[in-house]
N, C-alpha and C positions, 0 to 999 in steps of 0.2 A: 743712713745710707752705707751697707755693709760694702767689703771691698767686691764682692762679687757684682755690684750694680754700677760699678765706677768702668764707663765705656773704655775701650780704648785708648792709650797715649796718657791717660792721667791717672794718678794715686804710686803710690809706692813700688817701683821695681820686685819682681819675685826673689827669693833667695832660691839659692842651689839647694839646700838640704831641705829634707823634708822632715817636715814637725808639724802636730797639732796646731801650731801658732796662724797657720795661714788656711785659706777655703782651699778647699778641693779647684785646680782647674776645668776652665769653661770652656767650651768649643772654640769661639773666637777669638780667647786665651792663646791658644793653640796655634791658629791661623795665624795670628796678627805678630807672633815673635819673630824677633829677627835676633838673629845673633853677629857680634862682633868679630872683625877681622883676628886671623891668626895673627899672632905676634911676628914683629920682625923677621925676615927672611925667611917666612912661610907661606903660603899661598893656602887661600881656603878661611875656611870659619877653624874659631879658636875649639878644638875637639874636646877638650877639659868641658868649656858651657857647653856642649851640645851634646854631651853623656851627661852631665848633670841634670838637663831640662832633660831629657829621653829618661831620667830616674825617677823624675818626678810625676812624670804620664805614665810610667809604670807602677808608681803607686798607687797614682788615681785610680787607674785602670782593676789596679787588685780590690780597691776599695770598693770600688762599682760590681765588681765582680761577686764582691763577698758579700754584698749586700740582696744583689738579684739572688742570688743562692738562699739566701736568707729569707727574701719575702717569698720564692717560689715552695721554700721547708714550710710557712706559715700559710699560705695557700693551700698544700695539701691537706696541714691538720685542720683547716679550718673546713674544707669539702670532708672529712670522713667525719671529722664531728656534727656537720648539718646532716650529712647520711643517715649516719647512727640516728641522731633526733629523728629525721623524717621514717626509719623504721621501727622504731618505737611508739611513734605518734599513731601510725598504719596500725600495728597490733592490737596497740591500745583502742582505737575507733571498731575494728572488728571485733572485738570481745575477748580477746586473747590476753594471756597474763604470763608475766614472765615463767 
């Protein structure tokens, strides 16, 4: 079972540093994340913890958008190759030569 399959509240906590050692965030991980209160004498959440988590989310989003862009480029390349192949087959079927 991978870390991604572990339900909320189980397994090890997430680190604040981006590395290839942990899997990308999943939607439920973002929704279930809770932050510790700020240090003594301050109100609200600990800003360092929140910013570290936001950095992690930004890194994961950047990876998703890069993968999406790669996928779109690959799709365009395959569509272009298919169009060229279909045109060539049509020409050969009509008796044309190059």
